[in-house]
C-alpha positions as CSV (number, residue, x, y, z in Angstrom):
1,E,66.0,84.8,174.0
2,E,68.9,86.6,175.6
3,N,71.2,85.3,172.9
4,V,68.8,86.6,170.2
5,Q,68.7,90.1,171.8
6,T,72.5,90.1,172.0
7,E,72.8,89.1,168.4
8,E,70.3,91.8,167.3
9,I,72.2,94.4,169.2
10,Q,75.5,93.3,167.6
11,L,73.8,93.3,164.2
12,A,72.3,96.8,164.7
13,S,75.7,98.1,165.8
14,L,77.3,96.6,162.7
15,I,74.7,98.1,160.4
16,N,75.2,101.5,162.0
17,Q,79.0,101.2,161.5
18,L,78.5,100.2,157.8
19,Q,76.1,103.0,157.2
20,N,78.4,105.7,158.7
21,T,81.6,104.5,157.1
22,N,81.2,106.8,154.0
23,P,79.0,109.8,154.4
24,L,79.5,110.7,150.7
25,F,78.1,107.4,149.6
26,N,74.5,108.5,150.0
27,I,75.1,111.7,148.1
28,E,76.8,109.8,145.3
29,V,73.9,107.3,145.1
30,L,71.4,110.2,144.8
31,Q,73.5,111.8,142.1
32,W,73.8,108.6,140.2
33,A,70.1,108.0,140.4
34,A,69.4,111.5,139.2
35,E,71.7,111.0,136.2
36,A,70.1,107.7,135.4
37,D,66.7,109.4,135.5
38,D,68.0,112.1,133.1
39,S,69.4,109.5,130.8
40,L,66.1,107.6,130.7
41,A,64.2,110.8,130.0
42,R,66.6,111.6,127.0
43,N,66.5,108.2,125.5
44,K,63.4,107.1,123.5
45,I,61.8,103.9,124.7
46,L,61.3,101.6,121.8
47,T,58.4,99.1,121.3
48,D,59.2,95.5,120.3
49,D,58.2,96.3,116.7
50,E,60.5,99.3,116.6
51,I,63.4,97.2,118.0
52,F,62.7,94.5,115.4
53,R,62.6,97.0,112.5
54,T,65.8,98.6,113.7
55,V,67.7,95.3,114.0
56,T,66.5,93.9,110.7
57,A,67.4,97.2,108.9
58,E,70.9,97.0,110.4
59,A,71.1,93.4,109.1
60,D,70.1,94.5,105.6
61,D,72.9,97.2,105.7
62,D,75.4,94.4,106.2
63,D,74.6,93.1,102.7
64,D,76.2,96.2,101.2
65,V,79.6,95.5,102.8
66,T,82.2,94.7,100.2
67,P,84.2,91.6,101.1
68,V,87.9,92.2,101.8
69,N,90.3,90.2,99.7
70,P,92.9,88.7,101.9
71,I,96.5,89.3,101.1
72,K,98.2,86.2,99.7
73,I,101.4,85.4,101.5
74,S,104.0,83.6,99.3
75,H,105.8,80.5,100.3
76,Y,109.0,82.5,100.3
77,E,107.6,85.1,102.8
78,A,106.2,82.4,105.0
79,G,109.5,80.6,105.0
80,A,111.5,83.8,105.8
81,A,109.1,84.6,108.7
82,L,109.4,81.0,110.0
83,S,113.2,81.1,109.7
84,T,113.3,84.3,111.7
85,S,110.9,82.8,114.3
86,L,113.1,79.7,114.5
87,Q,116.3,81.7,115.1
88,W,114.5,83.7,117.8
89,A,113.2,80.5,119.5
90,E,116.7,79.0,119.5
91,E,118.1,82.2,121.0
92,Q,115.5,82.1,123.7
93,N,116.3,78.5,124.5
94,F,112.8,77.1,123.7
95,E,112.0,73.5,124.3
96,A,113.3,71.1,121.6
97,D,109.8,70.1,120.5
98,E,108.8,73.7,119.9
99,I,111.9,74.3,117.8
100,M,111.3,71.1,115.8
101,L,107.7,72.3,115.1
102,L,109.0,75.6,113.8
103,R,111.6,73.7,111.6
104,R,108.9,71.5,110.2
105,L,106.7,74.5,109.4
106,R,109.6,76.3,107.8
107,D,110.5,73.2,105.7
108,R,106.9,72.9,104.4
109,A,107.0,76.5,103.3
110,F,110.1,76.0,101.0
């Protein structure tokens, strides 16, 4: 029982130390809570049906998006880029297997 009381006293002391380490903390928490309340008051709470209608309306809007045509890269452009990459890799002393991979890719482009 004496050990329990000692532990309770130590715990109470620790709690007091933690509570008093930052006196601004309580003020900051209260300010945050007030701002959160203001934010909730400004925002409309939606019902499940309203959320569903909003989401499905947004999904319908996606149908109007015009697909982007990707730019075709020619074999010559790919080969030139890979040649530059290969030269850079050799200058940086890359591993032989990495350099060989770049060479194979470059050769496939030409």
